[in-house]
LUMBA-929062 format. One line per 8 residues: their letters; for each residue x negated, y, z of N, C-alpha, C. Coordinates in Angstrom, 3 decimals, padded with zeros to 6 digits, always signed. Atoms other than C-alpha are relative to their C-alpha. Layout:
<sites>
A) X:Y:Z:X:Y:Z:X:Y:Z | ...
</sites>
This chain:
<sites>
MTKMIYVS) -000.839:-001.183:+000.000:+000.000:+000.000:+000.000:-000.885:+001.248:+000.000 | +000.763:-001.237:+000.097:-001.378:+003.387:-000.986:+000.297:+000.894:+001.193 | -000.128:-000.904:-001.141:-002.019:+005.706:+001.936:-000.701:+001.314:-000.318 | +000.702:-001.278:+000.069:-002.946:+009.354:+002.177:-000.947:+000.026:+001.201 | +001.002:+000.086:-001.057:-006.185:+009.390:+004.144:-000.818:+001.291:+000.046 | +000.719:-001.249:-000.224:-007.701:+012.560:+005.580:-001.468:-000.305:+000.299 | +001.441:+000.177:-000.192:-011.501:+012.786:+005.402:-000.499:+001.063:+000.971 | +000.485:-000.928:-001.013:-013.227:+014.353:+008.407:-001.475:-000.247:+000.279
GPVTKNKN) +001.413:+000.103:-000.324:-016.826:+015.072:+009.288:-000.599:+001.377:+000.154 | +000.653:-001.297:-000.205:-019.370:+017.793:+009.899:-000.080:+000.805:-001.294 | +000.065:-000.900:+001.149:-019.148:+020.766:+007.548:-000.956:+001.150:+000.303 | +000.815:-001.144:-000.370:-020.665:+023.751:+009.328:-001.449:-000.441:+000.220 | +001.437:+000.279:-000.113:-024.468:+023.735:+009.061:-000.397:-001.359:-000.575 | +000.306:+001.281:+000.639:-024.326:+020.524:+006.994:-000.206:+000.245:-001.485 | +000.303:-000.308:+001.401:-026.080:+021.126:+003.688:+000.472:-001.083:-000.965 | -000.459:+001.106:+000.840:-024.853:+017.742:+002.391:+001.503:-000.242:+000.099
ATEQFEEA) -001.427:+000.211:-000.257:-021.202:+018.215:+003.358:+000.787:-000.293:-001.273 | -000.777:+000.194:+001.227:-019.804:+018.551:-000.166:-000.269:-001.375:-000.585 | +000.365:+001.311:+000.545:-021.693:+015.475:-001.365:+000.601:-001.132:+000.829 | -000.532:+001.054:-000.870:-020.634:+013.379:+001.668:+001.520:-000.114:-000.112 | -001.462:+000.025:+000.105:-016.978:+014.373:+001.404:+000.437:-000.520:-001.368 | -000.353:+000.465:+001.348:-016.896:+013.776:-002.352:-000.266:-001.504:-000.147 | +000.294:+001.440:+000.026:-018.505:+010.344:-001.877:+001.127:-000.781:+000.694 | -001.114:+000.640:-000.709:-015.810:+009.426:+000.673:+001.270:+000.064:-000.837
DAFLRKIG) -001.147:-000.199:+000.877:-013.183:+010.816:-001.679:+000.011:-001.063:-001.103 | +000.115:+000.986:+001.089:-014.434:+008.575:-004.517:+000.247:-001.416:+000.520 | -000.202:+001.331:-000.590:-014.524:+005.505:-002.233:+001.488:-000.250:+000.260 | -001.416:+000.178:-000.329:-010.952:+006.040:-001.027:+000.850:-000.150:-001.260 | -000.724:+000.134:+001.275:-009.695:+006.509:-004.587:-000.246:-001.388:-000.611 | +000.378:+001.302:+000.573:-011.564:+003.380:-005.690:+000.802:-001.142:+000.614 | -000.752:+001.081:-000.649:-009.722:+001.256:-003.127:+001.509:+000.273:+000.026 | -001.425:-000.192:+000.222:-006.362:+002.734:-004.086:+000.719:+000.989:+000.897
HIPLNPIR) -000.641:-000.967:-000.890:-005.746:+005.540:-001.601:-000.098:+001.414:-000.568 | +000.027:-001.411:+000.371:-005.148:+009.257:-001.910:-000.767:+000.752:+001.088 | +000.763:-000.727:-001.014:-007.876:+011.194:-000.127:+000.523:+001.422:+000.176 | -000.314:-001.395:-000.315:-006.982:+014.444:+001.596:-001.318:+000.602:+000.470 | +001.372:-000.460:-000.176:-010.254:+016.315:+001.406:-000.028:+001.478:+000.386 | -000.007:-001.398:-000.431:-010.609:+019.517:+003.477:-001.074:+000.858:-000.681 | +001.023:-000.752:+000.736:-013.693:+020.506:+001.462:+000.656:+000.751:-001.160 | -000.675:-000.603:+001.151:-011.244:+021.362:-001.305:+001.014:+001.078:+000.377
IDAPHPLK) -000.914:-001.078:-000.404:-009.261:+023.883:+000.731:-000.443:+001.272:-000.709 | +000.310:-001.235:+000.731:-009.053:+027.041:-001.348:-000.594:+001.049:+000.933 | +000.600:-001.098:-000.768:-011.152:+029.967:-000.192:+001.084:+001.016:+000.345 | -001.004:-000.981:-000.422:-009.094:+032.460:+001.784:-000.305:+001.386:-000.563 | +000.221:-001.406:+000.319:-008.800:+036.168:+001.274:-001.429:+000.373:+000.402 | +001.410:-000.326:-000.295:-012.314:+037.692:+001.188:-000.269:+000.466:+001.432 | +000.215:-000.450:-001.372:-011.834:+039.248:+004.636:-000.035:-001.163:+000.989 | -000.020:+001.159:-000.887:-011.354:+035.768:+006.096:-001.078:-001.023:-000.346
MGKWLYYM) +001.029:+000.957:+000.429:-014.257:+034.052:+004.313:-000.889:-000.414:+001.179 | +000.882:+000.515:-001.042:-016.247:+031.827:+006.635:+000.622:-000.076:+001.370 | -000.655:+000.025:-001.312:-013.715:+032.012:+009.429:+000.378:-001.432:+000.361 | -000.201:+001.381:-000.423:-013.778:+028.667:+011.233:+001.464:-000.260:+000.357 | -001.386:+000.195:-000.413:-010.317:+029.126:+012.729:+000.941:-000.102:-001.200 | -000.820:+000.070:+001.213:-008.784:+029.769:+009.306:-000.069:-001.407:-000.595 | +000.165:+001.329:+000.600:-010.226:+026.511:+007.958:+000.549:-001.105:+000.897 | -000.559:+001.016:-000.902:-009.242:+024.529:+011.070:+001.525:-000.030:-000.104
RKSVELLM) -001.461:-000.024:+000.141:-005.640:+025.670:+010.742:+000.431:-000.706:-001.277 | -000.313:+000.645:+001.280:-005.580:+024.621:+007.099:-000.299:-001.505:+000.058 | +000.392:+001.409:-000.100:-007.361:+021.341:+007.932:+001.017:-000.800:+000.811 | -000.984:+000.703:-000.830:-004.917:+020.388:+010.695:+001.319:-000.141:-000.765 | -001.202:+000.077:+000.833:-002.035:+021.190:+008.351:-000.113:-001.161:-000.996 | +000.243:+001.091:+000.945:-003.552:+018.799:+005.796:-000.029:-001.349:+000.722 | +000.070:+001.229:-000.799:-004.277:+016.174:+008.478:+001.394:-000.519:+000.345 | -001.356:+000.401:-000.391:-000.599:+016.167:+009.508:+000.775:-000.632:-001.155
KSDALFLL) -000.627:+000.650:+001.157:+000.297:+015.000:+005.984:-000.563:-001.399:-000.237 | +000.718:+001.249:+000.261:-001.977:+011.959:+006.268:+000.611:-001.198:+000.726 | -000.385:+001.259:-000.630:-001.345:+008.318:+007.105:-001.122:-000.549:+000.871 | +001.161:+000.494:-000.736:-004.846:+007.790:+008.510:-001.126:+001.034:-000.081 | +001.182:-000.864:-000.067:-008.150:+009.486:+009.349:-001.229:-000.828:-000.352 | +001.265:+000.653:+000.374:-011.506:+008.556:+007.783:-001.130:+000.910:+000.459 | +001.064:-000.813:-000.593:-014.491:+009.804:+009.795:-001.355:-000.309:-000.620 | +001.337:+000.130:+000.571:-017.847:+010.412:+008.160:-001.044:-000.089:+001.107
DGWEKSDG) +001.100:+000.058:-000.962:-021.154:+009.753:+009.893:-000.293:+001.399:+000.531 | +000.316:-001.276:-000.637:-022.044:+012.516:+012.341:+001.215:+000.774:+000.470 | -001.231:-000.700:-000.375:-018.416:+013.414:+013.034:-000.013:+000.451:+001.453 | -000.026:-000.300:-001.436:-019.037:+013.365:+016.778:-000.775:+001.269:+000.352 | +000.755:-001.241:-000.222:-021.353:+016.390:+016.425:+000.765:+001.221:-000.514 | -000.795:-001.075:+000.592:-018.622:+018.472:+014.766:+001.184:+000.346:+000.896 | -001.140:-000.424:-000.825:-016.206:+020.490:+016.887:+001.320:-000.270:-000.719 | -001.232:+000.198:+000.765:-013.600:+020.365:+014.123:+000.385:-001.463:-000.129
ARIEFDLC) -000.280:+001.433:+000.152:-013.904:+016.621:+013.523:+000.424:-000.615:+001.334 | -000.411:+000.516:-001.315:-013.650:+015.948:+017.273:+001.437:+000.400:+000.319 | -001.391:-000.440:-000.189:-010.447:+018.005:+017.410:+000.934:-000.880:-000.832 | -000.820:+000.832:+000.882:-009.063:+016.040:+014.448:+000.092:-001.430:+000.535 | +000.013:+001.336:-000.598:-010.087:+012.731:+016.078:+000.947:-000.045:+001.199 | -000.844:-000.029:-001.201:-008.441:+013.676:+019.397:+001.479:+000.099:-000.365 | -001.389:-000.151:+000.435:-005.261:+014.731:+017.618:+000.548:-001.335:-000.519 | -000.437:+001.297:+000.528:-005.067:+011.398:+015.774:+000.162:-001.039:+001.109
VKLGIPIY) -000.121:+000.918:-001.132:-005.676:+009.454:+018.986:+001.320:+000.261:+000.724 | -001.219:-000.363:-000.742:-002.872:+011.337:+020.757:+001.273:-000.328:-000.781 | -001.190:+000.220:+000.823:-000.471:+010.935:+017.820:+000.125:-001.430:-000.528 | -000.051:+001.393:+000.456:-001.301:+007.289:+017.106:-000.268:-000.171:-001.486 | +000.358:+000.098:+001.417:-002.614:+007.975:+013.603:-001.223:-000.902:-000.118 | +001.143:+000.915:+000.130:-004.946:+005.135:+012.511:-001.285:+000.740:-000.385 | +001.312:-000.612:+000.221:-008.652:+006.008:+012.464:-000.956:-001.046:-000.548 | +001.018:+000.858:+000.602:-011.334:+004.473:+010.259:-001.314:+000.771:-000.024
FNCDKEKL) +001.323:-000.600:-000.025:-015.051:+005.124:+010.427:-000.763:-000.370:-001.267 | +000.803:+000.229:+001.199:-017.500:+005.388:+007.537:-000.709:-001.354:+000.057 | +000.702:+001.285:-000.138:-019.361:+002.352:+008.918:+000.947:-001.191:-000.153 | -001.003:+001.070:+000.142:-016.095:+000.353:+008.592:+000.582:-000.071:-001.411 | -000.530:-000.037:+001.369:-015.739:+000.759:+004.814:+000.509:-001.355:-000.459 | -000.422:+001.341:+000.418:-015.535:-003.003:+004.268:+001.347:-000.364:+000.615 | -001.259:+000.300:-000.692:-012.753:-003.340:+006.849:+001.150:+000.761:-000.663 | -001.034:-000.798:+000.650:-010.781:-000.520:+005.227:+000.317:-000.556:-001.387
DELSRTD) -000.200:+000.588:+001.319:-011.285:-002.070:+001.802:+000.838:-001.273:+000.099 | -000.764:+001.242:-000.200:-009.999:-005.442:+003.084:+001.457:+000.310:+000.360 | -001.366:-000.366:-000.387:-006.958:-003.812:+004.744:+000.781:+000.519:-001.193 | -000.653:-000.570:+001.180:-006.193:-001.999:+001.499:+000.489:-001.094:-000.936 | -000.394:+001.088:+000.895:-006.038:-005.279:-000.389:+001.084:-000.874:+000.582 | -001.001:+000.853:-000.635:-003.739:-006.963:+002.155:+001.298:+000.722:+000.290 | -001.250:-000.759:-000.286:-001.191:-004.154:+002.669:+001.030:-000.181:-001.070
</sites>
């Protein structure tokens, strides 16, 4: 069954963020899911550029549309990813980790 899966991980001060998120995006598509990728959130009005709170609000809005959370390596060092993780724990949204790609792939084939 196709699921919408939100991708979460470190963005701020992560020079490889775009590459890591796009790699996760490609993996999720390959196994038949729809990735919700916060890296693709449109840039806000120029006066709000770089505002962490603006992006977190948009990210949480996107997360609430998801069926599951996919955490990239290093997520635990990201304030935003920890907030997203805690929210999913509290709401009972399934969580998958980058190191569990095989498990997610297997679940995708059995749903």
